[in-house]
C-alpha positions as CSV (number, residue, x, y, z in Angstrom):
1,M,-60.8,31.9,18.9
2,K,-61.6,28.4,20.0
3,K,-61.9,27.3,16.4
4,L,-58.5,28.8,15.6
5,S,-56.9,27.1,18.6
6,L,-58.6,23.8,17.6
7,I,-57.3,24.1,14.0
8,G,-53.8,25.0,15.2
9,F,-53.9,22.0,17.6
10,L,-55.0,19.7,14.9
11,G,-52.4,21.0,12.4
12,L,-49.6,20.6,14.9
13,S,-50.9,17.1,15.8
14,F,-51.0,16.1,12.1
15,F,-47.5,17.4,11.6
16,A,-46.2,15.6,14.6
17,F,-47.7,12.3,13.7
18,S,-46.7,12.6,10.1
19,Q,-43.0,12.5,11.1
20,N,-41.2,9.2,10.6
21,I,-40.9,8.0,14.2
22,K,-38.8,4.9,14.5
23,P,-38.8,2.4,17.4
24,A,-35.8,2.8,19.8
25,D,-34.1,-0.3,18.5
26,E,-34.2,1.0,14.9
27,R,-32.8,4.3,16.1
28,K,-29.9,2.5,17.7
29,N,-29.1,0.7,14.4
30,D,-29.1,4.1,12.6
31,E,-26.7,5.5,15.2
32,K,-24.3,2.6,14.6
33,S,-24.4,3.1,10.9
34,L,-23.1,6.6,11.3
35,L,-19.8,5.1,12.5
36,V,-17.1,5.4,9.8
37,K,-16.4,2.0,8.2
38,P,-12.9,1.2,7.1
39,D,-12.2,1.8,3.5
40,H,-10.9,-1.7,2.5
41,S,-9.9,-0.5,-1.0
42,E,-7.5,2.1,0.5
43,L,-6.0,-0.5,2.9
44,D,-5.6,-2.9,0.0
45,A,-3.9,-0.3,-2.1
46,K,-1.5,0.5,0.7
47,K,-0.7,-3.1,1.2
48,K,0.0,-3.6,-2.5
49,A,2.2,-0.5,-2.6
50,A,4.2,-1.8,0.3
51,E,4.6,-5.2,-1.4
52,E,5.7,-3.5,-4.6
53,K,8.1,-1.3,-2.8
54,A,9.7,-4.3,-1.0
55,K,10.4,-6.0,-4.4
56,L,11.9,-3.0,-6.2
57,P,15.7,-2.3,-6.2
58,K,16.8,0.4,-3.7
59,P,19.2,2.7,-5.6
60,Y,19.6,5.4,-3.0
61,D,22.5,5.2,-0.6
62,P,22.0,7.3,2.6
63,K,25.7,6.7,3.5
64,A,27.0,8.1,0.2
65,D,29.0,11.3,0.1
66,A,26.9,13.1,-2.5
67,E,29.1,16.2,-2.8
68,K,32.1,14.0,-3.6
69,D,30.1,11.7,-5.9
70,I,28.8,14.6,-7.9
71,Q,32.2,16.1,-8.3
72,N,33.5,12.7,-9.6
73,L,30.6,12.6,-12.0
74,I,31.4,16.1,-13.3
75,A,35.0,15.0,-14.1
76,K,33.7,11.9,-15.8
77,A,31.0,13.8,-17.7
78,K,33.6,16.3,-19.1
79,K,35.7,13.4,-20.5
80,E,32.7,11.6,-22.0
81,K,30.8,14.8,-23.1
82,K,27.7,13.8,-21.2
83,N,25.3,15.7,-19.0
84,I,24.5,14.6,-15.4
85,M,21.0,13.4,-14.5
86,I,20.4,13.6,-10.7
87,Q,17.3,11.7,-9.6
88,A,16.6,13.1,-6.1
89,G,14.5,11.0,-3.7
90,G,14.8,8.0,-1.5
91,N,14.2,4.4,-1.0
92,W,11.1,5.3,1.0
93,C,9.5,6.9,-2.1
94,I,7.5,4.4,-4.2
95,W,7.5,6.8,-7.2
96,C,11.3,7.2,-7.0
97,L,11.7,3.4,-7.1
98,R,9.1,3.0,-9.9
99,F,11.0,5.5,-12.0
100,N,14.3,3.8,-11.5
101,Q,12.8,0.4,-12.3
102,F,11.1,1.8,-15.4
103,V,14.3,3.3,-16.8
104,Q,16.4,0.3,-15.9
105,T,14.0,-2.3,-17.5
106,T,13.0,-0.3,-20.6
107,P,15.8,-0.9,-23.1
108,E,14.9,2.2,-25.2
109,L,15.2,4.5,-22.1
110,K,18.3,2.8,-20.7
111,S,20.0,3.3,-24.0
112,I,19.2,7.0,-24.1
113,V,20.4,7.4,-20.5
114,D,23.6,5.4,-21.0
115,K,24.5,7.3,-24.2
116,N,23.8,10.9,-22.8
117,Y,24.1,11.0,-19.0
118,E,26.0,10.2,-15.9
119,Y,23.1,9.1,-13.7
120,Y,23.1,9.7,-9.9
121,H,20.5,8.9,-7.2
122,L,20.7,11.7,-4.7
123,N,19.4,10.5,-1.3
124,Y,16.9,12.5,0.7
125,S,15.9,10.6,3.9
126,P,15.9,11.1,7.7
127,D,19.3,9.2,7.6
128,N,20.8,11.8,5.3
129,K,19.0,14.8,3.9
130,N,22.0,16.0,1.9
131,E,20.9,19.6,2.9
132,K,24.1,21.3,1.5
133,V,23.7,19.6,-1.9
134,F,20.0,20.3,-2.1
135,E,20.6,23.9,-1.1
136,A,23.1,24.3,-3.9
137,Y,20.3,23.4,-6.4
138,G,17.6,25.5,-4.8
139,N,15.9,22.7,-2.8
140,P,13.7,21.5,-5.6
141,G,12.3,18.6,-3.5
142,E,10.6,21.1,-1.3
143,K,8.9,22.7,-4.3
144,F,8.1,19.7,-6.4
145,G,8.2,16.7,-4.2
146,Y,10.0,13.4,-5.1
147,P,11.4,12.2,-7.3
148,V,12.7,15.4,-8.8
149,F,15.3,15.6,-11.5
150,I,18.3,18.0,-11.5
151,I,20.1,18.2,-14.9
152,L,23.7,19.5,-14.9
153,D,25.8,20.1,-18.0
154,K,29.2,18.4,-18.3
155,N,30.7,21.3,-16.3
156,G,28.3,20.8,-13.4
157,K,26.2,23.8,-14.2
158,M,22.5,23.3,-13.4
159,I,20.6,23.6,-16.6
160,H,17.1,22.3,-15.6
161,V,15.0,21.0,-12.8
162,Q,12.1,18.7,-13.7
163,Q,9.2,17.7,-11.5
164,S,8.2,14.1,-12.0
165,D,4.4,14.2,-11.9
166,V,4.2,15.5,-15.5
167,L,5.9,12.3,-16.6
168,E,3.4,10.0,-14.8
169,E,0.7,7.9,-16.4
170,G,-1.6,5.9,-14.3
171,K,0.4,4.1,-11.6
172,G,3.6,4.5,-13.5
173,Y,5.4,6.6,-16.1
174,S,4.7,7.4,-19.7
175,L,7.3,6.0,-22.1
176,E,6.8,8.9,-24.6
177,K,7.0,11.6,-21.9
178,V,10.1,10.2,-20.3
179,K,11.8,9.6,-23.6
180,E,11.1,13.2,-24.7
181,F,12.4,14.5,-21.3
182,F,15.7,12.5,-21.6
183,K,16.1,13.6,-25.2
184,Q,15.4,17.3,-24.5
185,W,18.1,17.6,-21.9
186,A,20.7,15.4,-23.6
187,P,24.0,17.2,-24.5
188,K,23.8,19.1,-27.8
189,S,26.3,17.7,-30.3
């Protein structure tokens, strides 16, 4: 029994001394290293996005009477035999602003839009949520996020709702996907 106790004691002693025991000052450094360090790349990305947003045009008007504006667009669309493209979002939304800038500065896209659509930026923001208008179209922003596109025919009938993330490419939008989207919902001659 004594031998067994001695072997057990030696085994436990060996195990205890084989552990990596660090001096107290080294343990303090390890504890400090467990603190979460700020992710500078994330902070830089947010700063760059804010700078980009500040430079982009702000097409959404929180003070606009969206119901009245859309009714006027329907009357105009009937005369010109165009569909209506409603880009719903807000000036707070970097992807909304990027899409607007992409369309406005890409001659090929601007040409397709000008030829086939009456284009409207439907505001959604704390200043004006346009709840009644969004409700009339099934609140697509709640389902898809922003921007979201609501396509109406020349008579004002909703014919399609398009989420925008399928049109994205990298930190912007795909020319081919956006062009196809605009062509697909253009009025049929």
